LOMARTOR-602851 format. One record per atom (N, C-alpha, C): residue number from 0; residue in one letter; chain; atom name; x, y negated, z. Coordinates in pm, whole numbers, plus 32768, in hexadecimal, padded with zeros to 4 digits. Layout:
N
seq = NUM type = A mol = A atom = CA x = X y = Y z = Z
...
// end
This chain:
122
seq = 0 type = M mol = A atom = N x = 6EB1 y = 6CB3 z = 6FCF
seq = 0 type = M mol = A atom = CA x = 6E7B y = 6C55 z = 702E
seq = 0 type = M mol = A atom = C x = 6E1C y = 6C9C z = 708E
seq = 1 type = I mol = A atom = N x = 6DD6 y = 6D03 z = 7061
seq = 1 type = I mol = A atom = CA x = 6D75 y = 6D47 z = 70B5
seq = 1 type = I mol = A atom = C x = 6DB9 y = 6D8F z = 7129
seq = 2 type = T mol = A atom = N x = 6E2F y = 6DCA z = 7110
seq = 2 type = T mol = A atom = CA x = 6E6F y = 6E18 z = 7178
seq = 2 type = T mol = A atom = C x = 6EAC y = 6DC5 z = 71E8
seq = 3 type = D mol = A atom = N x = 6EE6 y = 6D52 z = 71C9
seq = 3 type = D mol = A atom = CA x = 6F26 y = 6D04 z = 7234
seq = 3 type = D mol = A atom = C x = 6F01 y = 6C70 z = 7235
seq = 4 type = G mol = A atom = N x = 6EA1 y = 6C47 z = 71E1
seq = 4 type = G mol = A atom = CA x = 6E73 y = 6BBD z = 71E3
seq = 4 type = G mol = A atom = C x = 6ECF y = 6B58 z = 71A2
seq = 5 type = K mol = A atom = N x = 6F33 y = 6B87 z = 7156
seq = 5 type = K mol = A atom = CA x = 6F91 y = 6B2D z = 7113
seq = 5 type = K mol = A atom = C x = 6F92 y = 6B48 z = 707E
seq = 6 type = V mol = A atom = N x = 6FB1 y = 6ADF z = 7032
seq = 6 type = V mol = A atom = CA x = 6FC7 y = 6AEE z = 6FA3
seq = 6 type = V mol = A atom = C x = 705D y = 6B06 z = 6F90
seq = 7 type = H mol = A atom = N x = 707E y = 6B70 z = 6F48
seq = 7 type = H mol = A atom = CA x = 710B y = 6B91 z = 6F30
seq = 7 type = H mol = A atom = C x = 712D y = 6B69 z = 6EA1
seq = 8 type = Q mol = A atom = N x = 717B y = 6AFC z = 6E92
seq = 8 type = Q mol = A atom = CA x = 71A1 y = 6ACB z = 6E0F
seq = 8 type = Q mol = A atom = C x = 722F y = 6AF4 z = 6DED
seq = 9 type = A mol = A atom = N x = 7240 y = 6B20 z = 6D70
seq = 9 type = A mol = A atom = CA x = 72C5 y = 6B46 z = 6D40
seq = 9 type = A mol = A atom = C x = 731D y = 6ACB z = 6D33
seq = 10 type = F mol = A atom = N x = 739E y = 6ADF z = 6D48
seq = 10 type = F mol = A atom = CA x = 73FF y = 6A71 z = 6D4E
seq = 10 type = F mol = A atom = C x = 747D y = 6A99 z = 6D05
seq = 11 type = L mol = A atom = N x = 74A8 y = 6A43 z = 6CA7
seq = 11 type = L mol = A atom = CA x = 7523 y = 6A5B z = 6C5C
seq = 11 type = L mol = A atom = C x = 759B y = 6A1A z = 6CA0
seq = 12 type = G mol = A atom = N x = 7589 y = 69A2 z = 6CD5
seq = 12 type = G mol = A atom = CA x = 75F5 y = 6960 z = 6D1E
seq = 12 type = G mol = A atom = C x = 7654 y = 690F z = 6CC8
seq = 13 type = V mol = A atom = N x = 761D y = 68C0 z = 6C6B
seq = 13 type = V mol = A atom = CA x = 7670 y = 6868 z = 6C1A
seq = 13 type = V mol = A atom = C x = 7635 y = 67DC z = 6C19
seq = 14 type = E mol = A atom = N x = 768E y = 6779 z = 6C13
seq = 14 type = E mol = A atom = CA x = 7665 y = 66EF z = 6BF8
seq = 14 type = E mol = A atom = C x = 769A y = 66D2 z = 6B6D
seq = 15 type = T mol = A atom = N x = 7643 y = 66A1 z = 6B15
seq = 15 type = T mol = A atom = CA x = 7669 y = 668E z = 6A89
seq = 15 type = T mol = A atom = C x = 763E y = 6605 z = 6A56
seq = 16 type = I mol = A atom = N x = 7677 y = 65E0 z = 69E3
seq = 16 type = I mol = A atom = CA x = 7645 y = 656B z = 6999
seq = 16 type = I mol = A atom = C x = 762F y = 6598 z = 6909
seq = 17 type = P mol = A atom = N x = 75C4 y = 6565 z = 68CB
seq = 17 type = P mol = A atom = CA x = 75A9 y = 658A z = 6840
seq = 17 type = P mol = A atom = C x = 7610 y = 654C z = 67E1
seq = 18 type = I mol = A atom = N x = 762D y = 6595 z = 6777
seq = 18 type = I mol = A atom = CA x = 7684 y = 655E z = 6710
seq = 18 type = I mol = A atom = C x = 7637 y = 6559 z = 668C
seq = 19 type = N mol = A atom = N x = 765D y = 64FA z = 6638
seq = 19 type = N mol = A atom = CA x = 7625 y = 64F2 z = 65B2
seq = 19 type = N mol = A atom = C x = 769A y = 64ED z = 6550
seq = 20 type = E mol = A atom = N x = 767A y = 64E1 z = 64D1
seq = 20 type = E mol = A atom = CA x = 76E1 y = 64E8 z = 646A
seq = 20 type = E mol = A atom = C x = 774E y = 647E z = 647C
seq = 21 type = S mol = A atom = N x = 7727 y = 6401 z = 6494
seq = 21 type = S mol = A atom = CA x = 778C y = 6397 z = 649F
seq = 21 type = S mol = A atom = C x = 77E0 y = 63A6 z = 651E
seq = 22 type = F mol = A atom = N x = 77A1 y = 63CD z = 658C
seq = 22 type = F mol = A atom = CA x = 77E9 y = 63E3 z = 660A
seq = 22 type = F mol = A atom = C x = 784A y = 6458 z = 65FA
seq = 23 type = A mol = A atom = N x = 781B y = 64C4 z = 65BC
seq = 23 type = A mol = A atom = CA x = 7870 y = 6539 z = 65A6
seq = 23 type = A mol = A atom = C x = 78E8 y = 6516 z = 654E
seq = 24 type = E mol = A atom = N x = 78CF y = 64C6 z = 64E7
seq = 24 type = E mol = A atom = CA x = 793B y = 649D z = 648D
seq = 24 type = E mol = A atom = C x = 79A2 y = 6447 z = 64D6
seq = 25 type = A mol = A atom = N x = 7972 y = 63EA z = 6527
seq = 25 type = A mol = A atom = CA x = 79CC y = 6391 z = 6571
seq = 25 type = A mol = A atom = C x = 7A25 y = 63DE z = 65D2
seq = 26 type = L mol = A atom = N x = 79EF y = 6449 z = 660C
seq = 26 type = L mol = A atom = CA x = 7A3B y = 6498 z = 666E
seq = 26 type = L mol = A atom = C x = 7A82 y = 6510 z = 662F
seq = 27 type = G mol = A atom = N x = 7A6B y = 6527 z = 65AF
seq = 27 type = G mol = A atom = CA x = 7AA8 y = 659A z = 656D
seq = 27 type = G mol = A atom = C x = 7A6F y = 661E z = 659D
seq = 28 type = L mol = A atom = N x = 79EE y = 6620 z = 65BA
seq = 28 type = L mol = A atom = CA x = 79AD y = 669A z = 65EB
seq = 28 type = L mol = A atom = C x = 798A y = 66F5 z = 6576
seq = 29 type = P mol = A atom = N x = 798A y = 6779 z = 658C
seq = 29 type = P mol = A atom = CA x = 7970 y = 67D7 z = 6520
seq = 29 type = P mol = A atom = C x = 78DD y = 67E6 z = 64FB
seq = 30 type = A mol = A atom = N x = 7881 y = 67B4 z = 654D
seq = 30 type = A mol = A atom = CA x = 77F2 y = 67BF z = 6532
seq = 30 type = A mol = A atom = C x = 77B8 y = 6734 z = 651E
seq = 31 type = Q mol = A atom = N x = 7758 y = 6728 z = 64C5
seq = 31 type = Q mol = A atom = CA x = 7718 y = 66A8 z = 64A9
seq = 31 type = Q mol = A atom = C x = 76A5 y = 668B z = 6509
seq = 32 type = E mol = A atom = N x = 7677 y = 66F2 z = 654F
seq = 32 type = E mol = A atom = CA x = 7605 y = 66E6 z = 65A8
seq = 32 type = E mol = A atom = C x = 7617 y = 674A z = 661A
seq = 33 type = G mol = A atom = N x = 75EC y = 6723 z = 6691
seq = 33 type = G mol = A atom = CA x = 75F6 y = 677C z = 6704
seq = 33 type = G mol = A atom = C x = 7604 y = 672B z = 6783
seq = 34 type = L mol = A atom = N x = 763C y = 676B z = 67E7
seq = 34 type = L mol = A atom = CA x = 764E y = 672C z = 6869
seq = 34 type = L mol = A atom = C x = 76DE y = 673B z = 6897
seq = 35 type = L mol = A atom = N x = 771F y = 66CB z = 68AF
seq = 35 type = L mol = A atom = CA x = 77A8 y = 66CC z = 68E0
seq = 35 type = L mol = A atom = C x = 77A5 y = 66DF z = 6977
seq = 36 type = V mol = A atom = N x = 77E3 y = 674A z = 69A6
seq = 36 type = V mol = A atom = CA x = 77E3 y = 6768 z = 6A36
seq = 36 type = V mol = A atom = C x = 783D y = 6704 z = 6A7D
seq = 37 type = Q mol = A atom = N x = 7803 y = 66BE z = 6ADD
seq = 37 type = Q mol = A atom = CA x = 784C y = 6660 z = 6B2F
seq = 37 type = Q mol = A atom = C x = 7889 y = 66A7 z = 6BA7
seq = 38 type = T mol = A atom = N x = 7834 y = 66EB z = 6BF2
seq = 38 type = T mol = A atom = CA x = 7860 y = 6736 z = 6C67
seq = 38 type = T mol = A atom = C x = 780E y = 67B5 z = 6C74
seq = 39 type = T mol = A atom = N x = 7844 y = 6813 z = 6CBC
seq = 39 type = T mol = A atom = CA x = 77F9 y = 688A z = 6CE4
seq = 39 type = T mol = A atom = C x = 77ED y = 6888 z = 6D7C
seq = 40 type = T mol = A atom = N x = 7780 y = 68BD z = 6DAD
seq = 40 type = T mol = A atom = CA x = 776B y = 68C4 z = 6E3D
seq = 40 type = T mol = A atom = C x = 77D0 y = 6925 z = 6E79
seq = 41 type = R mol = A atom = N x = 781C y = 68F6 z = 6EDB
seq = 41 type = R mol = A atom = CA x = 7881 y = 694B z = 6F1B
seq = 41 type = R mol = A atom = C x = 783D y = 69C8 z = 6F53
seq = 42 type = G mol = A atom = N x = 786E y = 6A3C z = 6F29
seq = 42 type = G mol = A atom = CA x = 7836 y = 6ABB z = 6F57
seq = 42 type = G mol = A atom = C x = 77B3 y = 6ADF z = 6F12
seq = 43 type = G mol = A atom = N x = 7787 y = 6A8D z = 6EB2
seq = 43 type = G mol = A atom = CA x = 770A y = 6AA5 z = 6E6C
seq = 43 type = G mol = A atom = C x = 7718 y = 6B0B z = 6DFD
seq = 44 type = P mol = A atom = N x = 76A8 y = 6B2D z = 6DBF
seq = 44 type = P mol = A atom = CA x = 76A8 y = 6B95 z = 6D57
seq = 44 type = P mol = A atom = C x = 7702 y = 6B74 z = 6CDF
seq = 45 type = A mol = A atom = N x = 76FC y = 6AFA z = 6CAB
seq = 45 type = A mol = A atom = CA x = 774D y = 6AD6 z = 6C36
seq = 45 type = A mol = A atom = C x = 77E2 y = 6ADE z = 6C58
seq = 46 type = A mol = A atom = N x = 7807 y = 6AA8 z = 6CCC
seq = 46 type = A mol = A atom = CA x = 7894 y = 6AAC z = 6CF4
seq = 46 type = A mol = A atom = C x = 78C3 y = 6B3C z = 6D05
seq = 47 type = A mol = A atom = N x = 786F y = 6B8F z = 6D42
seq = 47 type = A mol = A atom = CA x = 7894 y = 6C1C z = 6D57
seq = 47 type = A mol = A atom = C x = 78A6 y = 6C65 z = 6CD2
seq = 48 type = A mol = A atom = N x = 785B y = 6C3B z = 6C6B
seq = 48 type = A mol = A atom = CA x = 7865 y = 6C7B z = 6BE8
seq = 48 type = A mol = A atom = C x = 78D8 y = 6C44 z = 6B95
seq = 49 type = G mol = A atom = N x = 7917 y = 6BD8 z = 6BC4
seq = 49 type = G mol = A atom = CA x = 798A y = 6BA1 z = 6B7E
seq = 49 type = G mol = A atom = C x = 796C y = 6B29 z = 6B27
seq = 50 type = I mol = A atom = N x = 78F4 y = 6AF1 z = 6B2E
seq = 50 type = I mol = A atom = CA x = 78D6 y = 6A78 z = 6AE1
seq = 50 type = I mol = A atom = C x = 7925 y = 6A05 z = 6B1D
seq = 51 type = K mol = A atom = N x = 7961 y = 69B3 z = 6AC6
seq = 51 type = K mol = A atom = CA x = 79BD y = 694A z = 6AF2
seq = 51 type = K mol = A atom = C x = 7980 y = 68BF z = 6AE4
seq = 52 type = G mol = A atom = N x = 7995 y = 686E z = 6B4B
seq = 52 type = G mol = A atom = CA x = 7971 y = 67E1 z = 6B46
seq = 52 type = G mol = A atom = C x = 79E6 y = 6790 z = 6B11
seq = 53 type = G mol = A atom = N x = 79D0 y = 670F z = 6B01
seq = 53 type = G mol = A atom = CA x = 7A37 y = 66B7 z = 6ACC
seq = 53 type = G mol = A atom = C x = 7AAA y = 66A2 z = 6B2C
seq = 54 type = D mol = A atom = N x = 7B1D y = 667B z = 6AF3
seq = 54 type = D mol = A atom = CA x = 7B94 y = 6665 z = 6B46
seq = 54 type = D mol = A atom = C x = 7BDA y = 65E1 z = 6B28
seq = 55 type = H mol = A atom = N x = 7B9E y = 6591 z = 6AD0
seq = 55 type = H mol = A atom = CA x = 7BD5 y = 650C z = 6AB0
seq = 55 type = H mol = A atom = C x = 7B64 y = 64A6 z = 6AB8
seq = 56 type = V mol = A atom = N x = 7B7F y = 6434 z = 6AF4
seq = 56 type = V mol = A atom = CA x = 7B1B y = 63CA z = 6AFD
seq = 56 type = V mol = A atom = C x = 7B26 y = 636F z = 6A83
seq = 57 type = A mol = A atom = N x = 7AB3 y = 6350 z = 6A48
seq = 57 type = A mol = A atom = CA x = 7AAC y = 62F3 z = 69D7
seq = 57 type = A mol = A atom = C x = 7A42 y = 628B z = 69F7
seq = 58 type = Q mol = A atom = N x = 7A42 y = 6220 z = 69AA
seq = 58 type = Q mol = A atom = CA x = 79DE y = 61B9 z = 69C1
seq = 58 type = Q mol = A atom = C x = 79AC y = 6186 z = 693A
seq = 59 type = A mol = A atom = N x = 7928 y = 6177 z = 6932
seq = 59 type = A mol = A atom = CA x = 78E8 y = 613C z = 68BC
seq = 59 type = A mol = A atom = C x = 788D y = 60CE z = 68EF
seq = 60 type = G mol = A atom = N x = 78B3 y = 6052 z = 68D6
seq = 60 type = G mol = A atom = CA x = 7868 y = 5FE2 z = 690E
seq = 60 type = G mol = A atom = C x = 7873 y = 5FE5 z = 69A5
seq = 61 type = M mol = A atom = N x = 7802 y = 5FE6 z = 69E8
seq = 61 type = M mol = A atom = CA x = 77FF y = 5FE8 z = 6A7A
seq = 61 type = M mol = A atom = C x = 77F5 y = 6077 z = 6AB2
seq = 62 type = R mol = A atom = N x = 77ED y = 60DB z = 6A5B
seq = 62 type = R mol = A atom = CA x = 77D8 y = 6164 z = 6A88
seq = 62 type = R mol = A atom = C x = 785A y = 61B3 z = 6A8B
seq = 63 type = R mol = A atom = N x = 7874 y = 61F1 z = 6AFD
seq = 63 type = R mol = A atom = CA x = 78E7 y = 624B z = 6B0B
seq = 63 type = R mol = A atom = C x = 78B5 y = 62DA z = 6B00
seq = 64 type = F mol = A atom = N x = 7905 y = 632E z = 6AC2
seq = 64 type = F mol = A atom = CA x = 78E1 y = 63BA z = 6AB3
seq = 64 type = F mol = A atom = C x = 7961 y = 640D z = 6AA6
seq = 65 type = Y mol = A atom = N x = 7951 y = 648F z = 6AB0
seq = 65 type = Y mol = A atom = CA x = 79C2 y = 64EB z = 6AA5
seq = 65 type = Y mol = A atom = C x = 79C6 y = 6529 z = 6A19
seq = 66 type = T mol = A atom = N x = 7A3E y = 6538 z = 69E4
seq = 66 type = T mol = A atom = CA x = 7A53 y = 6580 z = 6967
seq = 66 type = T mol = A atom = C x = 7AA5 y = 65FC z = 6985
seq = 67 type = G mol = A atom = N x = 7AAB y = 6655 z = 6925
seq = 67 type = G mol = A atom = CA x = 7AFB y = 66CF z = 6936
seq = 67 type = G mol = A atom = C x = 7AAB y = 6746 z = 6966
seq = 68 type = G mol = A atom = N x = 7A2B y = 6731 z = 6983
seq = 68 type = G mol = A atom = CA x = 79D7 y = 67A1 z = 69B0
seq = 68 type = G mol = A atom = C x = 799D y = 67EE z = 693C
seq = 69 type = D mol = A atom = N x = 795D y = 685D z = 695B
seq = 69 type = D mol = A atom = CA x = 791A y = 68AD z = 68F7
seq = 69 type = D mol = A atom = C x = 78A4 y = 685F z = 68BC
seq = 70 type = V mol = A atom = N x = 787E y = 6881 z = 6842
seq = 70 type = V mol = A atom = CA x = 7808 y = 6847 z = 6802
seq = 70 type = V mol = A atom = C x = 77A0 y = 68B7 z = 67F4
seq = 71 type = L mol = A atom = N x = 7734 y = 68AE z = 6842
seq = 71 type = L mol = A atom = CA x = 76C9 y = 6911 z = 683C
seq = 71 type = L mol = A atom = C x = 7674 y = 68F7 z = 67C1
seq = 72 type = T mol = A atom = N x = 7654 y = 6962 z = 6776
seq = 72 type = T mol = A atom = CA x = 7601 y = 6951 z = 66FF
seq = 72 type = T mol = A atom = C x = 757F y = 69A1 z = 6704
seq = 73 type = A mol = A atom = N x = 757B y = 6A0C z = 6755
seq = 73 type = A mol = A atom = CA x = 7500 y = 6A5D z = 675E
seq = 73 type = A mol = A atom = C x = 7501 y = 6AB0 z = 67DE
seq = 74 type = I mol = A atom = N x = 7488 y = 6AD1 z = 680B
seq = 74 type = I mol = A atom = CA x = 7476 y = 6B2F z = 687A
seq = 74 type = I mol = A atom = C x = 7414 y = 6B99 z = 6848
seq = 75 type = D mol = A atom = N x = 7441 y = 6C16 z = 6848
seq = 75 type = D mol = A atom = CA x = 73F2 y = 6C85 z = 6812
seq = 75 type = D mol = A atom = C x = 73BC y = 6C65 z = 6787
seq = 76 type = G mol = A atom = N x = 7411 y = 6C26 z = 6734
seq = 76 type = G mol = A atom = CA x = 73EC y = 6C09 z = 66AA
seq = 76 type = G mol = A atom = C x = 739A y = 6B8B z = 6697
seq = 77 type = M mol = A atom = N x = 736E y = 6B4B z = 6704
seq = 77 type = M mol = A atom = CA x = 7320 y = 6ACF z = 66FA
seq = 77 type = M mol = A atom = C x = 7380 y = 6A59 z = 66FD
seq = 78 type = K mol = A atom = N x = 737D y = 6A07 z = 6691
seq = 78 type = K mol = A atom = CA x = 73D6 y = 6993 z = 668A
seq = 78 type = K mol = A atom = C x = 73BF y = 6936 z = 6701
seq = 79 type = V mol = A atom = N x = 742C y = 68FE z = 6735
seq = 79 type = V mol = A atom = CA x = 7422 y = 689A z = 679F
seq = 79 type = V mol = A atom = C x = 7469 y = 681C z = 6770
seq = 80 type = S mol = A atom = N x = 7420 y = 67AD z = 6774
seq = 80 type = S mol = A atom = CA x = 745C y = 672D z = 674B
seq = 80 type = S mol = A atom = C x = 7441 y = 66BF z = 67B1
seq = 81 type = N mol = A atom = N x = 73F7 y = 66E0 z = 681C
seq = 81 type = N mol = A atom = CA x = 73E4 y = 6683 z = 688A
seq = 81 type = N mol = A atom = C x = 73C6 y = 66D4 z = 6908
seq = 82 type = P mol = A atom = N x = 73D4 y = 6696 z = 697D
seq = 82 type = P mol = A atom = CA x = 73BF y = 66E2 z = 69FA
seq = 82 type = P mol = A atom = C x = 7334 y = 6722 z = 6A05
seq = 83 type = L mol = A atom = N x = 72CF y = 66E5 z = 69C9
seq = 83 type = L mol = A atom = CA x = 7249 y = 6721 z = 69CC
seq = 83 type = L mol = A atom = C x = 7248 y = 67A8 z = 6986
seq = 84 type = D mol = A atom = N x = 7297 y = 67B6 z = 691B
seq = 84 type = D mol = A atom = CA x = 729F y = 6836 z = 68D6
seq = 84 type = D mol = A atom = C x = 72D3 y = 68A5 z = 6932
seq = 85 type = V mol = A atom = N x = 7331 y = 6882 z = 6989
seq = 85 type = V mol = A atom = CA x = 7365 y = 68E5 z = 69E9
seq = 85 type = V mol = A atom = C x = 72F3 y = 6910 z = 6A46
seq = 86 type = N mol = A atom = N x = 72A8 y = 68AE z = 6A79
seq = 86 type = N mol = A atom = CA x = 7237 y = 68CF z = 6AD1
seq = 86 type = N mol = A atom = C x = 71D2 y = 6927 z = 6A89
seq = 87 type = L mol = A atom = N x = 71B3 y = 6909 z = 6A0B
seq = 87 type = L mol = A atom = CA x = 7154 y = 695A z = 69C0
seq = 87 type = L mol = A atom = C x = 7188 y = 69E8 z = 69AA
seq = 88 type = A mol = A atom = N x = 7209 y = 69F4 z = 698D
seq = 88 type = A mol = A atom = CA x = 7244 y = 6A78 z = 6978
seq = 88 type = A mol = A atom = C x = 7242 y = 6ACC z = 69F8
seq = 89 type = L mol = A atom = N x = 724B y = 6A8A z = 6A6B
seq = 89 type = L mol = A atom = CA x = 724E y = 6AD3 z = 6AEA
seq = 89 type = L mol = A atom = C x = 71C6 y = 6AE0 z = 6B2B
seq = 90 type = N mol = A atom = N x = 7162 y = 6A9F z = 6AF2
seq = 90 type = N mol = A atom = CA x = 70DD y = 6A97 z = 6B2D
seq = 90 type = N mol = A atom = C x = 70A0 y = 6B20 z = 6B4C
seq = 91 type = K mol = A atom = N x = 70B3 y = 6B80 z = 6AF3
seq = 91 type = K mol = A atom = CA x = 7077 y = 6C05 z = 6B07
seq = 91 type = K mol = A atom = C x = 70D9 y = 6C69 z = 6B41
seq = 92 type = K mol = A atom = N x = 714C y = 6C38 z = 6B6C
seq = 92 type = K mol = A atom = CA x = 71B1 y = 6C8E z = 6BA9
seq = 92 type = K mol = A atom = C x = 71A5 y = 6C87 z = 6C41
seq = 93 type = R mol = A atom = N x = 71DD y = 6CEB z = 6C81
seq = 93 type = R mol = A atom = CA x = 71DC y = 6CEF z = 6D13
seq = 93 type = R mol = A atom = C x = 726C y = 6CF9 z = 6D45
seq = 94 type = P mol = A atom = N x = 7285 y = 6CCE z = 6DBF
seq = 94 type = P mol = A atom = CA x = 730A y = 6CE3 z = 6DF8
seq = 94 type = P mol = A atom = C x = 732F y = 6D77 z = 6DEF
seq = 95 type = G mol = A atom = N x = 73AA y = 6D91 z = 6DC4
seq = 95 type = G mol = A atom = CA x = 73D8 y = 6E1A z = 6DB3
seq = 95 type = G mol = A atom = C x = 73D3 y = 6E4A z = 6D23
seq = 96 type = D mol = A atom = N x = 7381 y = 6E06 z = 6CCE
seq = 96 type = D mol = A atom = CA x = 737E y = 6E28 z = 6C40
seq = 96 type = D mol = A atom = C x = 7403 y = 6DFF z = 6C00
seq = 97 type = T mol = A atom = N x = 7424 y = 6E3E z = 6B91
seq = 97 type = T mol = A atom = CA x = 749D y = 6E1C z = 6B47
seq = 97 type = T mol = A atom = C x = 7476 y = 6DDD z = 6AC1
seq = 98 type = V mol = A atom = N x = 74B9 y = 6D6F z = 6A9F
seq = 98 type = V mol = A atom = CA x = 74A4 y = 6D2D z = 6A1E
seq = 98 type = V mol = A atom = C x = 7528 y = 6D2A z = 69D2
seq = 99 type = T mol = A atom = N x = 751E y = 6D1C z = 694F
seq = 99 type = T mol = A atom = CA x = 7594 y = 6D0C z = 68FB
seq = 99 type = T mol = A atom = C x = 759D y = 6C7A z = 68D3
seq = 100 type = V mol = A atom = N x = 760C y = 6C3B z = 68F9
seq = 100 type = V mol = A atom = CA x = 7623 y = 6BAE z = 68DA
seq = 100 type = V mol = A atom = C x = 7685 y = 6BA7 z = 6865
seq = 101 type = S mol = A atom = N x = 7659 y = 6B66 z = 67F9
seq = 101 type = S mol = A atom = CA x = 76B0 y = 6B50 z = 6785
seq = 101 type = S mol = A atom = C x = 76F4 y = 6AC9 z = 6798
seq = 102 type = L mol = A atom = N x = 7777 y = 6AC5 z = 6782
seq = 102 type = L mol = A atom = CA x = 77C1 y = 6A4A z = 6799
seq = 102 type = L mol = A atom = C x = 783D y = 6A45 z = 6743
seq = 103 type = F mol = A atom = N x = 7876 y = 69CD z = 673E
seq = 103 type = F mol = A atom = CA x = 78F8 y = 69B9 z = 6700
seq = 103 type = F mol = A atom = C x = 7959 y = 6992 z = 676D
seq = 104 type = R mol = A atom = N x = 79CE y = 69CE z = 676A
seq = 104 type = R mol = A atom = CA x = 7A3D y = 69A6 z = 67C3
seq = 104 type = R mol = A atom = C x = 7AB1 y = 6988 z = 6765
seq = 105 type = G mol = A atom = N x = 7AD7 y = 6907 z = 6762
seq = 105 type = G mol = A atom = CA x = 7B36 y = 68DD z = 66FB
seq = 105 type = G mol = A atom = C x = 7AF0 y = 68F2 z = 6676
seq = 106 type = G mol = A atom = N x = 7B2E y = 6935 z = 661A
seq = 106 type = G mol = A atom = CA x = 7AEE y = 6952 z = 659A
seq = 106 type = G mol = A atom = C x = 7AB4 y = 69DD z = 6590
seq = 107 type = K mol = A atom = N x = 7AB6 y = 6A27 z = 65FF
seq = 107 type = K mol = A atom = CA x = 7A8E y = 6AB3 z = 65FC
seq = 107 type = K mol = A atom = C x = 79FE y = 6AC4 z = 662C
seq = 108 type = K mol = A atom = N x = 79AC y = 6B07 z = 65DA
seq = 108 type = K mol = A atom = CA x = 7922 y = 6B26 z = 6601
seq = 108 type = K mol = A atom = C x = 7924 y = 6BA1 z = 665B
seq = 109 type = M mol = A atom = N x = 78D8 y = 6B9B z = 66C8
seq = 109 type = M mol = A atom = CA x = 78D5 y = 6C08 z = 6729
seq = 109 type = M mol = A atom = C x = 7847 y = 6C22 z = 6757
seq = 110 type = E mol = A atom = N x = 7830 y = 6C9A z = 6789
seq = 110 type = E mol = A atom = CA x = 77B2 y = 6CBA z = 67CB
seq = 110 type = E mol = A atom = C x = 77D7 y = 6CF2 z = 6854
seq = 111 type = I mol = A atom = N x = 779A y = 6CBA z = 68BB
seq = 111 type = I mol = A atom = CA x = 77B9 y = 6CE1 z = 6944
seq = 111 type = I mol = A atom = C x = 7739 y = 6D0C z = 698A
seq = 112 type = S mol = A atom = N x = 773D y = 6D7D z = 69CD
seq = 112 type = S mol = A atom = CA x = 76CB y = 6DAA z = 6A1C
seq = 112 type = S mol = A atom = C x = 76D2 y = 6D68 z = 6AA5
seq = 113 type = V mol = A atom = N x = 7660 y = 6D31 z = 6AD0
seq = 113 type = V mol = A atom = CA x = 7659 y = 6CED z = 6B51
seq = 113 type = V mol = A atom = C x = 75E6 y = 6D28 z = 6BA1
seq = 114 type = K mol = A atom = N x = 7606 y = 6D57 z = 6C19
seq = 114 type = K mol = A atom = CA x = 759E y = 6D86 z = 6C75
seq = 114 type = K mol = A atom = C x = 756A y = 6D0B z = 6CBF
seq = 115 type = L mol = A atom = N x = 74EC y = 6CEB z = 6CAA
seq = 115 type = L mol = A atom = CA x = 74B1 y = 6C71 z = 6CE3
seq = 115 type = L mol = A atom = C x = 74A3 y = 6C7A z = 6D7A
seq = 116 type = G mol = A atom = N x = 74B3 y = 6C08 z = 6DBA
seq = 116 type = G mol = A atom = CA x = 749F y = 6BFF z = 6E4A
seq = 116 type = G mol = A atom = C x = 7419 y = 6BBF z = 6E67
seq = 117 type = E mol = A atom = N x = 7405 y = 6B9B z = 6EE5
seq = 117 type = E mol = A atom = CA x = 7389 y = 6B58 z = 6F0D
seq = 117 type = E mol = A atom = C x = 73A7 y = 6AC5 z = 6F22
seq = 118 type = R mol = A atom = N x = 734F y = 6A71 z = 6EE9
seq = 118 type = R mol = A atom = CA x = 7360 y = 69E0 z = 6EF3
seq = 118 type = R mol = A atom = C x = 7362 y = 69B8 z = 6F86
seq = 119 type = P mol = A atom = N x = 73CA y = 696F z = 6FB0
seq = 119 type = P mol = A atom = CA x = 73D2 y = 6941 z = 703B
seq = 119 type = P mol = A atom = C x = 735A y = 68E9 z = 705D
seq = 120 type = G mol = A atom = N x = 732E y = 68F1 z = 70D8
seq = 120 type = G mol = A atom = CA x = 72C2 y = 689E z = 7107
seq = 120 type = G mol = A atom = C x = 7238 y = 68DB z = 70F4
seq = 121 type = N mol = A atom = N x = 7231 y = 6954 z = 70BE
seq = 121 type = N mol = A atom = CA x = 71AE y = 6996 z = 70AD
seq = 121 type = N mol = A atom = C x = 7185 y = 69D9 z = 712D
// end
């Protein structure tokens, strides 16, 4: 902030919804807790690293959401179970830093390195 008068916040580029045990069971997800990726920001860090958003629309009550996306479980070893956890994991990171995202794709556990971008609008 001192050099150019702006705060530079790290950005992963995912929209997610939290999952719990019953939700995971209903959808047949491989993780009992985590974040189901709905979409990735086009051209954003997560998309560039290969993280996948959902490709099927589902509905629960009045809420529509996407299924078929990756399930994020940790960032640099820190468990993520709600969007605030993502913010906390990225809080001490800067644009250009690389993080390791632990996720499930289908039934396969994976770790993907993501070079963080800068949050739009900063």
